[in-house]
C-alpha positions as CSV (number, residue, x, y, z in Angstrom):
1,M,0.0,0.0,0.0
2,G,1.1,3.6,-0.6
3,R,3.1,5.4,2.0
4,H,2.6,9.1,1.2
5,R,2.9,11.4,4.1
6,F,1.6,14.6,2.4
7,C,-1.0,15.3,-0.2
8,T,-2.9,18.3,-1.5
9,N,-5.6,19.3,1.0
10,K,-8.5,18.7,-1.3
11,N,-7.3,15.1,-2.1
12,C,-6.3,14.0,1.3
13,P,-8.7,11.3,2.6
14,L,-8.6,11.9,6.3
15,L,-10.8,14.6,7.8
16,V,-9.6,15.6,11.3
17,D,-11.3,17.4,14.1
18,E,-8.5,18.3,16.6
19,K,-10.9,19.5,19.3
20,N,-12.6,16.1,19.7
21,K,-9.5,14.2,18.5
22,F,-11.7,12.6,15.9
23,L,-10.5,11.3,12.5
24,L,-12.6,9.9,9.7
25,C,-11.5,8.5,6.4
26,Y,-13.6,10.3,3.8
27,V,-14.6,8.4,0.7
28,E,-16.5,9.8,-2.3
29,K,-19.9,8.3,-2.9
30,V,-20.3,7.3,0.7
31,A,-22.4,10.1,2.2
32,S,-19.6,12.5,1.3
33,T,-21.7,15.7,1.3
34,S,-23.2,14.9,4.7
35,I,-19.7,14.0,6.2
36,K,-18.2,17.3,5.0
37,K,-21.2,19.2,6.5
38,Y,-20.7,17.3,9.8
39,F,-17.0,18.3,9.9
40,S,-17.9,21.9,9.1
41,I,-20.1,21.8,12.3
42,L,-17.3,20.2,14.3
43,S,-14.8,22.8,13.1
44,G,-17.2,25.7,13.9
45,K,-17.0,26.9,10.3
46,E,-20.7,26.1,9.4
47,L,-20.1,26.1,5.6
48,K,-23.2,26.9,3.6
49,Y,-25.0,23.7,2.4
50,G,-27.3,23.7,-0.5
51,T,-28.4,21.8,-3.6
52,S,-26.8,21.7,-7.0
53,P,-25.3,24.0,-8.4
54,N,-24.7,25.4,-4.9
55,L,-23.7,22.0,-3.8
56,T,-20.6,22.2,-6.0
57,A,-19.6,25.4,-4.4
58,F,-20.1,23.8,-1.0
59,H,-17.7,21.0,-1.9
60,L,-15.1,23.4,-3.3
61,N,-15.3,25.5,-0.2
62,A,-15.1,22.5,2.1
63,N,-12.1,21.2,0.3
64,E,-10.3,24.4,1.1
65,E,-11.5,25.0,4.6
66,L,-11.6,21.6,6.3
67,F,-8.5,20.0,7.8
68,R,-7.5,17.0,5.7
69,V,-4.4,14.9,5.9
70,S,-2.8,11.8,4.4
71,P,-3.0,8.4,6.3
72,M,0.7,8.7,6.7
73,F,0.6,12.2,8.2
74,Y,0.6,10.9,11.8
75,N,2.8,8.1,13.1
76,S,1.3,5.1,14.9
77,K,2.2,6.5,18.3
78,Q,0.3,9.7,17.6
79,L,-2.7,7.9,16.3
80,N,-3.2,5.1,18.8
81,G,-4.7,6.4,22.0
82,H,-4.9,10.0,20.9
83,Y,-7.5,9.9,18.1
84,F,-10.8,8.1,17.7
85,K,-10.5,6.7,14.2
86,S,-13.4,5.9,12.0
87,I,-14.0,4.9,8.4
88,F,-17.4,5.1,6.5
89,V,-18.1,2.5,3.8
90,R,-20.8,0.9,1.7
91,H,-21.0,-2.2,-0.5
92,P,-18.2,-1.8,-3.0
93,F,-20.3,-2.6,-6.1
94,L,-23.1,-0.3,-5.0
95,R,-20.6,2.5,-4.6
96,L,-19.2,1.9,-8.1
97,I,-22.7,2.0,-9.6
98,S,-23.5,5.1,-7.7
99,A,-20.3,6.7,-9.0
100,F,-21.2,5.7,-12.6
101,K,-24.7,7.1,-12.3
102,D,-23.4,10.3,-11.0
103,K,-20.5,10.9,-13.4
104,G,-21.2,8.7,-16.4
105,E,-24.9,9.0,-17.0
106,K,-24.9,12.8,-17.1
107,S,-24.3,14.9,-20.2
108,R,-20.9,16.2,-21.4
109,S,-21.9,19.8,-20.4
110,E,-22.6,18.6,-16.8
111,E,-19.4,16.6,-16.3
112,P,-16.9,17.9,-18.9
113,Y,-13.9,16.8,-16.7
114,F,-15.0,13.1,-16.7
115,Y,-15.6,13.0,-20.4
116,D,-12.2,14.6,-21.1
117,K,-10.4,12.4,-18.6
118,F,-12.2,9.0,-18.9
119,W,-15.3,8.6,-21.0
120,D,-14.1,9.8,-24.4
121,K,-11.1,7.6,-24.3
122,I,-12.9,4.4,-23.3
123,M,-15.8,5.0,-25.6
124,K,-13.5,5.5,-28.6
125,Q,-11.5,2.4,-27.6
126,M,-14.7,0.2,-27.3
127,R,-16.7,1.7,-30.1
128,G,-14.2,3.2,-32.5
129,A,-13.4,6.9,-32.7
130,G,-15.9,7.4,-35.6
131,N,-18.8,6.2,-33.5
132,V,-18.3,8.7,-30.7
133,N,-19.7,12.3,-30.8
134,N,-20.6,15.1,-28.4
135,D,-23.9,13.3,-27.6
136,S,-22.3,10.0,-26.8
137,R,-22.5,8.8,-23.2
138,P,-20.6,5.8,-21.7
139,V,-22.5,2.6,-20.7
140,F,-21.7,0.6,-17.6
141,N,-19.8,-2.1,-19.5
142,E,-17.4,0.5,-20.8
143,F,-16.9,1.8,-17.2
144,V,-16.1,-1.7,-16.0
145,R,-13.6,-2.1,-18.9
146,L,-11.9,1.1,-17.8
147,L,-11.6,-0.2,-14.3
148,L,-10.2,-3.6,-15.4
149,S,-7.6,-2.0,-17.5
150,T,-6.3,0.5,-14.9
151,N,-4.2,0.1,-11.8
152,P,-6.4,0.8,-8.7
153,Y,-3.9,3.4,-7.5
154,Q,-4.7,5.4,-10.6
155,Y,-8.5,5.3,-10.1
156,D,-10.3,8.5,-9.7
157,E,-11.3,9.2,-6.0
158,H,-15.0,8.6,-6.8
159,W,-14.3,4.9,-7.4
160,A,-10.9,4.3,-5.8
161,P,-11.0,1.3,-3.4
162,Y,-11.1,2.0,0.3
163,W,-7.8,0.2,0.7
164,T,-6.0,2.6,-1.6
165,R,-7.2,5.7,0.2
166,C,-7.8,4.8,3.9
167,E,-4.7,2.5,4.5
168,P,-6.5,0.0,6.8
169,C,-3.3,-1.9,7.1
170,F,-1.6,1.1,8.7
171,I,-4.4,2.7,10.6
172,E,-6.3,0.6,13.1
173,Y,-9.8,2.1,12.8
174,D,-11.8,2.1,16.0
175,F,-15.2,2.2,14.4
176,I,-16.5,1.1,11.0
177,E,-19.6,3.0,9.9
178,K,-21.7,1.6,7.1
179,L,-24.2,3.3,4.8
180,E,-26.4,0.3,5.3
181,T,-26.7,1.1,9.1
182,G,-25.9,4.8,8.6
183,E,-28.6,6.3,10.9
184,Q,-27.6,4.3,14.0
185,D,-23.9,4.6,13.3
186,F,-24.0,8.4,12.9
187,K,-26.1,8.8,16.0
188,Y,-23.3,7.0,17.9
189,I,-20.6,9.3,16.3
190,S,-22.7,12.4,17.1
191,E,-23.2,11.4,20.7
192,K,-19.4,10.7,21.0
193,N,-18.6,14.2,19.6
194,Q,-21.4,15.9,21.4
195,V,-23.1,17.1,18.2
196,N,-26.9,17.3,18.0
197,Q,-27.8,14.0,16.4
198,T,-30.9,15.5,14.8
199,F,-28.5,16.8,12.2
200,W,-28.6,13.4,10.5
201,E,-32.4,13.1,10.4
202,N,-33.9,13.2,6.8
203,K,-30.4,13.5,5.2
204,N,-30.0,12.1,1.7
205,F,-27.2,9.8,2.8
206,L,-29.9,7.5,4.2
207,T,-31.3,7.0,0.7
208,K,-29.8,3.7,-0.4
209,M,-29.6,2.1,-3.8
210,T,-31.6,-1.1,-3.8
211,N,-29.9,-4.4,-4.6
212,R,-32.6,-4.8,-7.4
213,E,-31.4,-1.6,-9.0
214,A,-27.7,-2.6,-8.7
215,K,-28.4,-6.0,-10.1
216,K,-29.7,-4.4,-13.4
217,Y,-26.2,-2.9,-13.9
218,L,-24.2,-5.9,-13.0
219,L,-26.3,-8.1,-15.4
220,Q,-25.0,-5.9,-18.2
221,I,-21.5,-7.3,-17.8
222,S,-20.2,-10.9,-18.1
223,P,-19.8,-13.2,-15.1
224,Q,-16.1,-13.2,-15.8
225,D,-15.9,-9.4,-15.6
226,I,-17.8,-9.5,-12.3
227,I,-15.1,-11.8,-11.0
228,E,-12.3,-9.6,-12.3
229,L,-13.9,-6.5,-10.9
230,Y,-14.3,-8.3,-7.5
231,K,-10.5,-9.0,-7.6
232,K,-9.9,-5.3,-7.9
233,Y,-11.9,-4.6,-4.8
234,Y,-11.2,-7.9,-3.0
235,L,-9.7,-6.2,0.1
236,D,-12.7,-3.9,0.4
237,F,-15.1,-6.9,0.3
238,K,-13.1,-8.9,2.8
239,L,-12.1,-6.2,5.3
240,F,-15.6,-4.8,5.6
241,G,-17.7,-8.0,5.4
242,Y,-19.4,-7.6,2.0
243,T,-20.2,-10.3,-0.6
244,I,-21.2,-10.4,-4.2
245,E,-24.0,-12.8,-3.5
246,E,-25.9,-10.4,-1.3
247,I,-26.8,-8.3,-4.3
248,F,-28.3,-11.2,-6.2
249,R,-30.4,-12.6,-3.4
């Protein structure tokens, strides 16, 4: 696993609240907006929270204002016994599908960065350059092909495996929060940090993708590609107790 001590603030995965000695590994597509809002409350900054397009401004502001560090920023002696360390996860495949729906199913004008960085390249590779135009959008099978042909350390943060960002082999997390049990997990965290737990009521992070919806995407790819994709996220599945089978039940 990577051993980077420093990173640019907006890309560092660990959000830190020094007052409460609370550290949380922040992962895109796992209640990321609500988590940033929560840390803005802890920090006393109370960053403005709104809906798109104001939501984009909120994220940019939060990226600059919140204290974020690399998993290698502190040594083990500093971490153990001094910080309460948490990580927030969801089923790896459901997170992937959520990322694709958010970044791949929108138009070029809505997500120009992702088209320029990822979608145009993989669409031209899969379809032929002459079959891709400004109205073309990627399909899930092309997204999977992109993932299978790329080193996980080179993945965009919206679909980077937990193990590449949060370094669970280096940091012994004290508490694993899951989107599947998000309400009760965040109540526990809120009580621990003395934040009014009503903050989490009616938040959109409680809206979960159903397994039935996820299965529609996974059935678009071959069983062999499902296995190969599983290998890319194997540690995420094993470390946090998820299985492929639970989606198909």
